[in-house]
C-alpha positions as CSV (number, residue, x, y, z in Angstrom):
1,M,-0.7,14.9,14.6
2,K,-3.4,16.9,14.7
3,N,-6.5,15.5,16.6
4,R,-9.1,17.0,13.7
5,V,-7.6,15.7,10.7
6,K,-9.7,13.0,9.0
7,I,-7.4,10.0,7.4
8,A,-8.9,7.2,5.6
9,A,-6.9,3.7,4.3
10,V,-7.7,2.2,1.6
11,I,-6.3,-1.9,0.6
12,P,-6.7,-2.4,-3.3
13,A,-6.6,-6.0,-3.1
14,A,-8.2,-6.9,-6.3
15,G,-5.5,-8.5,-8.2
16,V,-4.9,-12.2,-8.9
17,G,-1.1,-12.6,-8.2
18,S,-0.7,-14.9,-10.7
19,R,3.5,-14.5,-10.0
20,M,2.7,-16.7,-7.1
21,Q,0.8,-19.7,-8.9
22,L,-2.2,-20.3,-7.0
23,D,-5.5,-20.7,-7.8
24,F,-6.9,-17.8,-5.2
25,P,-5.6,-14.2,-5.0
26,K,-2.5,-14.4,-2.9
27,Q,-3.9,-12.1,-0.2
28,Y,-5.9,-15.3,1.1
29,L,-2.6,-17.1,1.9
30,V,-2.4,-17.9,5.7
31,I,0.3,-17.3,8.0
32,Q,-0.2,-18.2,11.6
33,D,-3.8,-18.9,11.4
34,Q,-4.7,-15.4,9.2
35,T,-4.6,-14.8,6.0
36,I,-2.2,-12.0,4.6
37,L,-4.9,-9.6,4.1
38,E,-6.2,-9.9,8.2
39,H,-2.4,-9.0,9.1
40,T,-2.1,-6.2,6.8
41,V,-5.4,-4.6,7.8
42,H,-4.4,-5.0,11.3
43,K,-1.5,-3.2,10.9
44,L,-3.4,-0.3,10.0
45,L,-5.8,-0.4,12.5
46,A,-3.2,-0.1,15.2
47,L,-3.2,3.6,14.5
48,P,-6.0,5.2,16.1
49,C,-5.7,8.1,13.6
50,I,-7.3,6.0,11.1
51,T,-10.8,6.6,11.1
52,T,-11.9,3.6,8.0
53,V,-10.2,1.3,6.3
54,V,-11.6,0.6,2.5
55,I,-10.7,-2.8,0.9
56,A,-11.1,-3.1,-3.1
57,I,-11.6,-6.3,-3.7
58,S,-12.6,-8.2,-6.9
59,K,-16.0,-8.9,-8.3
60,E,-15.4,-12.1,-8.6
61,D,-13.8,-12.5,-5.3
62,D,-15.5,-15.8,-3.6
63,Y,-12.9,-15.5,-0.5
64,F,-13.4,-12.1,1.3
65,S,-16.9,-13.1,2.9
66,D,-15.3,-15.7,4.9
67,I,-13.5,-13.2,6.8
68,T,-14.7,-11.2,10.0
69,F,-13.4,-8.4,10.5
70,T,-14.9,-6.8,14.5
71,D,-13.4,-3.4,13.8
72,N,-16.4,-1.4,12.4
73,R,-13.9,1.1,10.6
74,V,-13.2,-2.1,8.0
75,C,-15.2,-1.5,4.8
76,A,-15.2,-3.2,1.5
77,C,-15.5,-1.7,-2.2
78,F,-15.0,-3.1,-5.6
79,G,-12.2,-2.5,-7.4
80,G,-11.1,-2.1,-10.9
81,A,-8.5,-4.0,-13.5
82,S,-5.7,-2.4,-12.4
83,R,-4.4,-0.9,-9.0
84,A,-4.9,2.5,-9.9
85,E,-9.0,1.8,-10.4
86,S,-9.3,-0.2,-7.6
87,V,-7.5,2.9,-5.6
88,F,-9.9,5.3,-7.6
89,N,-12.7,3.2,-7.0
90,A,-12.1,3.4,-3.3
91,L,-11.5,6.9,-3.3
92,K,-15.3,7.4,-4.8
93,H,-16.7,5.5,-2.1
94,L,-15.0,7.6,0.3
95,R,-16.6,11.2,-1.1
96,D,-19.9,11.1,1.0
97,D,-17.8,11.3,4.1
98,K,-14.3,12.0,2.6
99,P,-11.1,12.2,4.5
100,D,-8.9,14.5,4.6
101,W,-6.1,12.2,4.0
102,V,-5.9,8.9,2.6
103,L,-3.1,6.1,3.1
104,V,-2.9,3.7,0.8
105,H,-1.2,0.4,1.0
106,D,-0.9,-2.9,-0.4
107,A,-2.9,-5.8,0.3
108,A,0.6,-7.8,0.3
109,R,2.2,-6.1,2.7
110,P,1.6,-7.4,5.7
111,L,4.9,-6.3,7.8
112,V,4.8,-3.2,7.5
113,L,5.2,-1.5,11.3
114,P,2.3,0.6,12.8
115,E,5.6,3.0,13.9
116,D,7.0,3.4,10.6
117,I,3.3,4.4,9.3
118,A,3.0,6.7,12.3
119,T,6.3,8.5,11.2
120,L,4.7,8.6,7.6
121,V,1.5,10.2,9.0
122,T,3.6,13.0,11.2
123,Q,5.3,14.0,8.3
124,C,2.9,14.5,6.1
125,L,1.0,16.6,8.0
126,E,3.7,18.3,9.8
127,K,4.9,19.1,6.1
128,D,0.9,19.6,5.1
129,E,2.2,17.5,1.8
130,G,2.1,13.6,0.7
131,G,4.7,11.3,1.2
132,I,5.4,7.8,0.6
133,L,7.2,5.0,3.1
134,A,10.5,4.3,1.2
135,S,14.0,2.3,1.2
136,K,17.6,3.2,0.0
137,V,18.5,0.9,-2.7
138,K,21.6,-0.9,-1.1
139,D,22.9,-3.1,-4.3
140,T,24.7,-2.3,-7.0
141,I,22.2,-1.6,-9.8
142,K,22.8,-2.6,-13.3
143,Q,21.4,-1.3,-16.6
144,G,20.7,-3.6,-19.1
145,D,18.9,-6.6,-21.1
146,T,21.1,-9.6,-21.5
147,K,24.3,-8.0,-21.1
148,I,25.1,-5.3,-18.8
149,E,24.9,-1.8,-20.4
150,K,26.2,0.6,-17.4
151,T,26.0,0.7,-13.5
152,V,23.5,3.3,-12.1
153,P,24.3,5.2,-9.3
154,R,22.2,4.3,-6.3
155,E,23.0,7.1,-4.1
156,Q,20.0,9.0,-5.2
157,L,17.8,5.4,-5.9
158,W,15.2,4.5,-3.5
159,S,12.7,1.5,-3.6
160,A,9.2,2.8,-3.6
161,L,6.9,1.2,-0.1
162,T,3.8,1.2,1.1
163,P,1.7,3.3,2.6
164,Q,1.8,6.5,0.4
165,M,-0.2,9.2,1.7
166,F,-1.7,12.4,0.0
167,K,-4.4,14.7,0.3
168,F,-7.9,12.9,-0.9
169,D,-8.8,15.9,-3.0
170,E,-5.5,15.7,-4.4
171,L,-5.0,11.9,-4.9
172,L,-9.1,11.8,-6.5
173,A,-7.8,14.6,-9.1
174,A,-4.2,13.1,-9.7
175,L,-5.9,9.4,-10.2
176,E,-8.7,10.4,-12.6
177,L,-6.8,12.4,-14.7
178,G,-3.9,10.1,-14.6
179,L,-6.1,7.1,-15.9
180,K,-7.9,8.9,-18.0
181,E,-4.4,10.3,-20.1
182,A,-2.0,7.7,-19.3
183,P,-3.3,4.6,-17.2
184,H,-0.2,2.9,-18.3
185,T,2.0,5.3,-16.4
186,I,0.4,4.8,-12.8
187,T,2.0,2.2,-11.5
188,D,1.4,3.2,-7.8
189,E,0.3,6.8,-6.2
190,A,3.2,8.4,-6.2
191,S,3.3,8.3,-10.0
192,A,-0.5,9.9,-10.4
193,M,0.9,12.8,-7.9
194,E,4.4,13.2,-9.9
195,R,2.2,14.0,-13.5
196,L,0.4,16.5,-11.9
197,N,4.3,17.7,-10.2
198,L,2.9,17.9,-6.9
199,P,5.8,17.4,-4.0
200,V,5.8,13.7,-3.0
201,Q,7.8,13.2,0.4
202,L,10.5,10.1,0.5
203,V,9.9,8.9,4.3
204,S,12.5,6.6,5.3
205,G,11.1,3.0,6.4
206,R,12.1,-0.4,7.1
207,S,13.2,-2.6,4.2
208,D,11.8,-5.5,5.3
209,N,8.5,-4.3,4.7
210,I,8.1,-6.5,1.5
211,K,5.6,-7.0,-1.2
212,I,4.8,-10.6,-1.5
213,T,4.7,-11.3,-4.9
214,S,6.7,-15.2,-5.2
215,P,6.7,-18.4,-3.5
216,E,10.2,-17.1,-2.1
217,D,8.5,-14.1,-0.2
218,Y,6.3,-15.9,1.3
219,D,8.9,-18.3,3.0
220,L,10.6,-14.9,4.0
221,A,7.4,-13.5,5.6
222,C,6.6,-16.4,7.1
223,Y,9.9,-16.2,9.2
224,L,9.9,-12.3,9.9
225,L,6.2,-11.9,10.6
226,N,7.1,-14.9,13.4
227,K,10.0,-13.1,14.6
228,Q,7.8,-9.8,14.9
229,K,5.4,-11.9,17.1
230,E,8.5,-12.9,19.0
231,N,9.5,-9.0,19.5
232,A,6.3,-8.1,20.8
233,Q,5.8,-10.9,23.4
């Protein structure tokens, strides 16, 4: 890995997470005496190559101030009404001391392994192009509404995960244009890059790097984080 490359991480954390049926943002659910957000941040801080972690929070967030991050690499800014706006605001927050590359990681993905993040970083730097962690689709995929219209071949289908890593200037420009021209099509950072026909690598990562979006996801994450803790001992 190139020692002089400056890499920042961005965590969009301004969402409400309505599917969890909570009266507070899901990233503040607790697992093993820490919030989901803390678990997520600590996974990123495990990589010495990451110089800054910017957490984009809602202006109405009354919970973030209760967390104390002792690592001075962590800071916060205000996000926006969508994921893309939150990431864009975080990138603007970084402009005065801008990094070469940026990793964007979901606040509600606390199960990502530092080894997978390191693999993504290494491959992006070696090929000098952006990429995302992803896992090959395992299930048979059906297309339809209430009835099956067809079975979709899965050989070239991937589930997009995070982190997603791109050159800072390219991602900033892609998000700015995407938010201006077609904001509803920007579902992740890769989709913004795709609009500019920029290459995005698919870097294989563990499929248990799940995003907590429902109560059953939370139950599974509790179990898997306990397994990670046991394996680390």
